[in-house]
N, C-alpha and C positions, 0 to 999 in steps of 0.2 A: 333864256329864260329860267333864270333860279327861283326856287323856292326856297322861303325862312319857316324857323318853326311855325309861325303865326299860320303862315297858309298852311303849313302841316295839320294844325289843331281844327283850322277850319273844313278840311277834305278829310281827313281820319277823323276826327272828335278829337276831344280831350284826353279818354282812355285810351287810344291808339299809339297818339304823338309822340316821339320819343320826349324821353324828360331823364335831368338828371336830382339825383337829391341832393344835398349837400353834404361837404366832406364831414365825418368824425375823425377826431382823432381818437384811437382805439388806442396808444402805444406813446410817454409821455416821458423819454428818456429813462426807458426799461433799460438797466443793466440784462444780459443775456450774460450767461456762464458759459465758461470752454466748454466745446461741443454739444450746449444746452442749446433749445429752442422756447419758443413763445410760439403759444398757439392763441387765433382768435375762430370763435364760431359763430359764423353766420348762417341765417335761416332768411331763407327768400322771401319776401312776398309775392304774391302773386302778378305775373304783368312782368315782375323784372328782366333782364335778360344778359345782362352783367354786371361784373362788380369790379370798379377800380381800385386797385392797391397803392402806397406811395410808398416808399419804404426809405428814412433815411437812416443810415448806419457809419457813426462814427467811432473809424477803429482806432486801437490803441497803438502808441508809437514804436513797440516791439512786432506787433500781428504778424504773423504767418500765412492767414487766409481770409476770407471773405464770409460775405453773409448770405444766404440760400433764401427764395421764398418757395414756398412749396405747398400745392393746392389740393385737397383732397376730397372726394364727392362720398355722397350718402342717400341712400333714397328715405332711409329712415332716423334717420339723427344717432343712430347710435354704431352702424356699419361703414364705416368710411374702407377707401381704398386704401391699399398698401403704403406705407412712401416709397418702399421699392416699386410696384407698379406704377403710383403717380411718375415717379422720375423715368422710369422707362414709357411711359408715354408721352414725355414732354411740358411736363405738368409744372415746371417749374423755370423760376430764372433769379439768376447767380446776378447781383451789384458786383459792379468794378470794384475794385480793390488797391488802395495804395495805403502803406503802414503809415499811419497818423492821423488820417485824412479821413473827411465827411466826403459820403456817397448817398446820390440820393437816386431812387428809379420808380417809376410810376408804369404798371403793369397794369392789363386790360384782361381781368379771368371771366371767361364766358360762363351763366350759370346752367349749368346741366341738370342737377339735380336742387330739391327746395332744399336742399343739407350741404353746408360748402365749411370745411374746416381752412385755416390760410396755416401754416408753419413759419416761422420766420425761425431761422435757422442759422448759429452760428458753427462756419465750419473750421476754426481755429479753434487745435486742441489746446493751445497753453494760452491763451488772454480773452479777455470778458470783450465784446462790444454793446455799445448804448446807443438804441434802436429810438425810433419816434416811425409811428406807423400812421396812415389815416383811409381806411375805408369811404368810397361812393359809390351808391348803387344807383346802374341805368334801365331805364325801360326802353 
């Protein structure tokens, strides 16, 4: 027996049934300088358990490194995990890399605190990268 979303809504009620909000494009052809980063701050609303981040990176034809997506948690919106500790905890994903190509990755990030910062980091110290990014909250 399979249970669909409509059956779950009947069993669990509307407020407890899984739900996905519409994706929101948060970066549109943004250029990230060599060794630079873009930060996205997400404040989760009550009841959300995960964030889906999709990042598309277009690399320079001479690029030598790719893009890292890292997430940092905060209990109060001002004290965030350090990038080093976030990486030590495995709170990052690297997009695959090939110079001159475009790569896209979708990442599921658990919401462990009410404040979450997403960093899109250009790992290349010589060439910029162009990125698009979307976020989707999950309940």
